C-alpha positions in Angstrom: -26.1 -84.1 -82.2 -23.3 -82.9 -79.8 -23.8 -82.7 -76.1 -21.8 -79.9 -74.6 -19.7 -82.7 -73.9 -5.2 -57.5 -118.5 -4.8 -54.3 -116.2 -1.3 -52.8 -115.9 -2.0 -51.2 -112.6 -2.8 -54.4 -110.7 0.3 -54.7 -108.6 0.5 -51.0 -107.7 -3.2 -51.2 -106.7 -2.6 -54.2 -104.5 0.3 -52.5 -102.7 -1.8 -49.4 -102.1 -4.7 -51.4 -101.0 -2.7 -53.3 -98.4 -1.3 -50.1 -97.0 -4.8 -48.5 -96.8 -6.6 -51.6 -95.5 -4.2 -52.3 -92.7 -2.6 -48.9 -91.8 -1.9 -49.9 -88.2 0.0 -53.0 -89.2 2.9 -50.9 -90.4 2.7 -48.5 -87.5 1.4 -49.9 -84.3 4.6 -51.5 -83.1 6.1 -48.0 -83.0 3.2 -46.3 -81.3 3.5 -44.7 -77.9 0.4 -43.9 -75.8 0.7 -40.3 -76.8 0.7 -41.0 -80.5 -2.5 -43.0 -80.6 -5.3 -40.9 -82.0 -8.9 -42.1 -81.9 -11.1 -39.9 -84.1 -14.0 -42.3 -84.0 -13.9 -43.4 -80.4 -16.3 -43.0 -77.5 -17.2 -39.5 -76.3 -15.6 -39.1 -72.9 -17.9 -36.3 -71.8 -20.9 -38.4 -70.8 -22.3 -41.8 -70.2 -25.6 -42.9 -71.7 -27.5 -46.2 -71.7 -30.5 -46.4 -74.1 -33.9 -47.4 -72.6 -34.1 -50.4 -74.9 -31.8 -52.5 -76.9 -34.4 -53.7 -79.5 -35.3 -51.8 -82.7 -33.6 -48.5 -81.6 -31.2 -46.0 -83.2 -30.2 -45.0 -79.7 -26.8 -46.3 -78.9 -24.8 -46.6 -75.7 -22.0 -44.2 -74.8 -20.3 -46.2 -72.1 -17.2 -44.5 -70.6 -15.3 -47.0 -68.5 -12.8 -45.8 -65.9 -9.4 -47.5 -66.2 -9.5 -48.5 -62.5 -13.0 -50.1 -62.5 -12.7 -53.5 -60.7 -12.7 -56.7 -62.8 -15.5 -58.1 -60.6 -17.8 -55.1 -61.4 -20.8 -56.2 -63.4 -21.6 -54.7 -66.8 -25.0 -53.2 -67.7 -27.2 -55.7 -69.6 -30.6 -55.7 -71.4 -33.0 -58.6 -71.2 -34.0 -59.8 -74.6 -36.1 -62.8 -73.4 -37.0 -64.4 -70.1 -33.7 -66.3 -70.1 -31.5 -64.1 -72.4 -29.3 -61.1 -71.5 -27.5 -58.8 -73.9 -24.4 -56.7 -73.6 -25.1 -53.7 -75.8 -21.7 -52.2 -76.8 -20.5 -48.8 -77.9 -20.6 -48.1 -81.6 -17.1 -46.7 -81.9 -13.5 -47.7 -82.6 -11.7 -49.2 -79.6 -10.2 -46.5 -77.4 -9.1 -45.6 -73.9 -12.6 -44.5 -73.0 -14.6 -47.6 -73.9 -11.7 -49.9 -72.8 -12.4 -52.3 -75.6 -16.2 -52.5 -75.3 -17.2 -51.7 -78.8 -19.1 -54.8 -79.7 -22.0 -56.9 -78.4 -22.2 -60.2 -76.6 -24.9 -62.1 -74.6 -25.8 -65.1 -72.5 -28.6 -67.6 -72.1 -29.5 -69.2 -68.8 -30.8 -72.8 -69.3 -32.1 -75.3 -66.8 -28.6 -76.8 -66.5 -26.3 -73.9 -67.0 -25.3 -70.8 -69.0 -24.4 -70.5 -72.6 -22.4 -67.4 -73.5 -22.2 -65.9 -77.0 -19.0 -63.9 -77.6 -16.6 -62.6 -74.9 -16.1 -58.9 -75.7 -12.8 -57.2 -76.4 -10.4 -57.7 -73.4 -9.6 -60.2 -70.6 -11.0 -57.7 -68.1 -14.3 -57.3 -70.0 -14.5 -61.1 -70.0 -14.1 -61.1 -66.3 -16.8 -58.5 -65.9 -19.1 -60.6 -68.1 -18.6 -63.5 -65.7 -19.3 -61.2 -62.8 -22.5 -60.1 -64.5 -23.6 -63.7 -65.1 -22.9 -64.4 -61.4 -25.3 -61.6 -60.4 -28.1 -63.3 -62.5 -27.6 -66.9 -61.7 -25.4 -69.3 -59.7 -25.7 -72.0 -62.4 -22.4 -73.0 -64.0 -21.2 -71.5 -67.2 -21.3 -74.5 -69.5 -20.4 -73.1 -73.0 -18.9 -70.1 -74.7 -19.5 -69.8 -78.4 -17.1 -67.4 -80.2 -18.7 -66.3 -83.4 -15.4 -65.2 -85.0 -11.8 -64.3 -84.3 -12.0 -60.4 -84.3 -10.7 -58.8 -81.1 -14.0 -57.1 -80.1 -15.7 -60.5 -80.0 -13.0 -62.9 -78.9 -10.3 -61.3 -76.7 -12.3 -61.8 -73.5 -12.3 -65.6 -74.0 -9.2 -66.1 -71.8 -11.3 -65.2 -68.8 -13.6 -68.2 -69.4 -10.9 -70.7 -70.3 -10.3 -72.1 -66.8 -13.9 -72.2 -65.7 -14.7 -75.8 -64.6 -16.6 -77.8 -67.1 -16.7 -75.2 -69.8 -16.7 -76.0 -73.5 -15.5 -73.3 -75.9 -16.9 -73.5 -79.5 -15.4 -71.6 -82.4 -14.8 -71.8 -86.2 -11.8 -73.8 -87.4 -10.7 -70.6 -89.2 -9.8 -69.3 -85.7 -6.7 -71.4 -85.8 -5.5 -69.7 -89.0 -5.9 -66.3 -87.2 -4.0 -67.6 -84.1 -1.1 -68.7 -86.3 -1.0 -65.3 -88.2 0.8 -62.2 -87.3 -2.5 -60.3 -87.3 -3.1 -61.3 -83.6 0.4 -60.0 -82.6 -0.2 -56.6 -84.2 -3.7 -56.4 -82.7 -2.6 -57.2 -79.2 0.3 -54.9 -79.4 -1.9 -52.1 -80.6 -4.5 -52.5 -77.8 -1.8 -52.8 -75.2 -0.6 -49.4 -76.2 -3.6 -47.6 -74.6 -5.6 -50.2 -72.6 -2.7 -52.2 -71.2 -4.4 -52.7 -67.9 -7.4 -54.3 -69.6 -5.3 -56.5 -71.8 -3.3 -57.9 -68.8 -3.3 -61.7 -68.8 -4.3 -62.0 -72.5 -3.6 -65.3 -74.1 -5.0 -66.7 -77.4 -7.7 -69.2 -76.8 -8.0 -72.3 -79.0 -11.7 -73.6 -79.0 -12.4 -77.1 -77.7 -14.9 -77.7 -80.5 -14.0 -76.5 -84.0 -16.7 -76.0 -86.6 -15.8 -76.3 -90.3 -18.3 -78.5 -92.0 -20.0 -77.7 -95.3 -21.1 -74.1 -95.8 -24.4 -73.4 -93.9 -24.3 -76.8 -92.2 -25.0 -76.8 -88.6 -24.0 -78.5 -85.4 -26.5 -78.9 -82.6 -25.8 -78.4 -78.9 -28.3 -79.1 -76.2 -27.8 -77.5 -72.9 -30.5 -78.2 -70.4 -33.9 -77.1 -71.8 -32.4 -75.1 -74.7 -31.2 -76.0 -78.2 -28.5 -74.1 -80.0 -27.9 -74.6 -83.7 -24.5 -73.3 -84.7 -24.0 -72.7 -88.4 -20.8 -72.4 -90.4 -21.3 -69.3 -92.6 -17.8 -69.4 -94.0 -15.1 -66.7 -94.1 -17.5 -63.8 -95.0 -16.2 -61.4 -92.4 -13.2 -63.0 -90.7 -11.1 -66.2 -91.0 -14.3 -68.1 -90.2 -17.8 -67.0 -89.0 -20.6 -68.6 -87.1 -24.3 -67.8 -86.7 -26.1 -69.1 -83.6 -29.8 -70.0 -83.5 -31.3 -70.1 -80.1 -34.1 -72.4 -81.2 -36.8 -72.4 -78.6 -36.7 -68.6 -78.1 -36.5 -67.7 -81.8 -33.4 -65.6 -81.4 -30.6 -65.6 -84.0 -27.2 -64.3 -83.1 -25.9 -63.1 -86.5 -22.6 -61.6 -85.2 -21.0 -59.4 -87.9 -22.9 -60.8 -90.9 -24.9 -57.5 -90.7 -24.4 -54.3 -88.8 -27.1 -52.2 -87.3 -26.6 -48.4 -87.2 -23.0 -48.4 -88.4 -20.9 -49.0 -91.5 -19.5 -52.5 -91.8 -15.8 -53.4 -91.7 -14.3 -55.4 -94.5 -10.6 -55.9 -94.0 -11.1 -59.7 -93.8 -13.5 -62.2 -95.4 -15.2 -61.8 -98.8 -17.9 -59.4 -99.9 -19.3 -62.1 -102.3 -19.5 -64.6 -99.5 -21.1 -62.0 -97.2 -23.8 -61.1 -99.7 -24.6 -64.8 -100.3 -24.8 -65.4 -96.5 -27.0 -62.4 -96.0 -29.4 -63.8 -98.6 -29.3 -67.1 -96.9 -30.0 -65.5 -93.5 -33.0 -63.6 -94.7 -34.4 -66.7 -96.3 -33.6 -69.3 -93.7 -34.7 -67.2 -90.6 -37.5 -65.2 -92.0 -39.7 -66.4 -89.1 -37.2 -65.7 -86.3 -38.5 -63.5 -83.4 -35.3 -61.5 -83.0 -31.8 -61.1 -84.7 -28.9 -59.9 -82.6 -26.0 -58.3 -84.5 -22.4 -58.0 -83.3 -22.8 -54.2 -83.4 -26.0 -52.1 -82.8 -29.3 -53.0 -81.3 -31.2 -56.2 -81.7 -34.0 -56.2 -84.3 -37.4 -57.7 -85.0 -38.7 -58.8 -88.4 -38.2 -58.0 -91.2 -34.6 -57.4 -90.1 -33.8 -54.3 -92.3 -30.3 -54.2 -91.0 -29.5 -57.3 -93.0 -30.9 -56.0 -96.3 -29.2 -52.6 -95.7 -25.8 -54.2 -95.1 -26.2 -56.4 -98.1 -27.2 -53.4 -100.3 -24.2 -51.4 -99.1 -21.9 -54.3 -100.0 -23.5 -54.7 -103.4 -23.1 -51.0 -104.1 -19.4 -51.2 -103.1 -18.9 -54.1 -105.6 -20.7 -52.3 -108.4 -18.8 -49.0 -107.8 -15.4 -50.7 -107.7 -16.1 -53.0 -110.6 -17.0 -50.1 -112.7 -13.9 -48.2 -111.6 -11.6 -51.2 -112.2 -13.0 -51.9 -115.6 -12.6 -48.2 -116.5 -8.9 -48.6 -115.7 -8.9 -46.3 -112.7 -6.0 -46.7 -110.3 -7.0 -47.7 -106.8 -6.5 -44.3 -105.2 -8.6 -42.5 -107.9 -11.3 -45.2 -107.6 -11.5 -44.7 -103.8 -11.5 -40.9 -104.1 -14.5 -41.1 -106.3 -16.3 -43.7 -104.2 -18.1 -41.6 -101.6 -21.7 -42.5 -100.7 -23.3 -39.3 -99.8 -26.4 -41.0 -98.2 -24.1 -43.0 -95.9 -22.0 -40.2 -94.6 -24.0 -39.7 -91.4 -23.9 -43.4 -90.5 -21.6 -44.2 -87.6 -18.0 -45.1 -88.5 -18.4 -44.1 -92.2 -15.3 -41.9 -91.9 -13.3 -44.8 -90.4 -14.5 -47.7 -92.5 -15.8 -46.6 -95.9 -12.6 -45.9 -97.8 -10.9 -49.1 -96.5 -14.0 -51.0 -97.6 -13.7 -49.5 -101.0 -10.1 -50.5 -101.4 -10.8 -53.9 -100.0 -13.5 -54.5 -102.7 -11.2 -53.0 -105.4 -8.7 -55.7 -104.5 -11.4 -58.3 -104.8 -12.1 -57.1 -108.3 -8.5 -57.6 -109.2 -8.4 -61.0 -107.7 -11.6 -62.1 -109.4 -10.3 -60.9 -112.8 -6.8 -62.4 -112.5 
């Protein structure tokens, strides 16, 4: 226990897939603010906060002014007596949500605060800290970063210099920090939310988790126990699930999405499906699951099964297309899921997901 101390079209398909899966990587260094278009961002015409953040299809529409102070608290929802939830916009990152397009939360224990994820910019990280200070004067003892994606990790620099804090993350984070992906991502966000990205620096966790798949490390902070599970590289370079033991709350990050289409430009669909099965079996008696996107959910956690079924359907469709000898573009063109078209971010993520899975079919065969 730790204290806090034989297909001829393969190469052409791969080239097209990379271009479609990462369209920004080839463009973002040349973008100006005027050229950035966000067709799936936050509606700037209104602000809306749902009345609840549990078992709801109602989603926030938080329009954040560029000049809002960094010490202005964010709105939160109480999930348990000691647990608060930052319920984020379900949208692509844009100049209206200022990088708040994912979830995070914090738990107040008898000896300090444990934070789970840090939102998408240094400024949002500072606003999280300001929110925590409104709730308690206990020290922030730990930040657990579930994975390296910007919407969950780019606020971590705001926590880095807090006295006595321990930052926990997956060892795969180091691979991300050493890649050019982070440079492209920071450059892209700085194009349209430069003020919010000010002061950004990559954060290397103090504790790196990379034991056997589904193994756990246990952290005890005051009167609360946190089991942190290595769930492999199913969505990013390395993903964690956090079990808040005494309260029966499981923070599943992006292992499943609630009310939106998943994103699959990293990780592995096979690994994700296996981890979703593990999650449903291992935590069937949990009181609450909190995803990285969408509302928290009570049993029987249909968001997990729905995300799993979507991924299985992607694999089936692309396997059939690949075995039929279809080129990537033709396979993707034929891959629409009519019953998913009204789900948020379908238009942004579905086709990139199809071509990501098509590439997996190629890799598995060869």
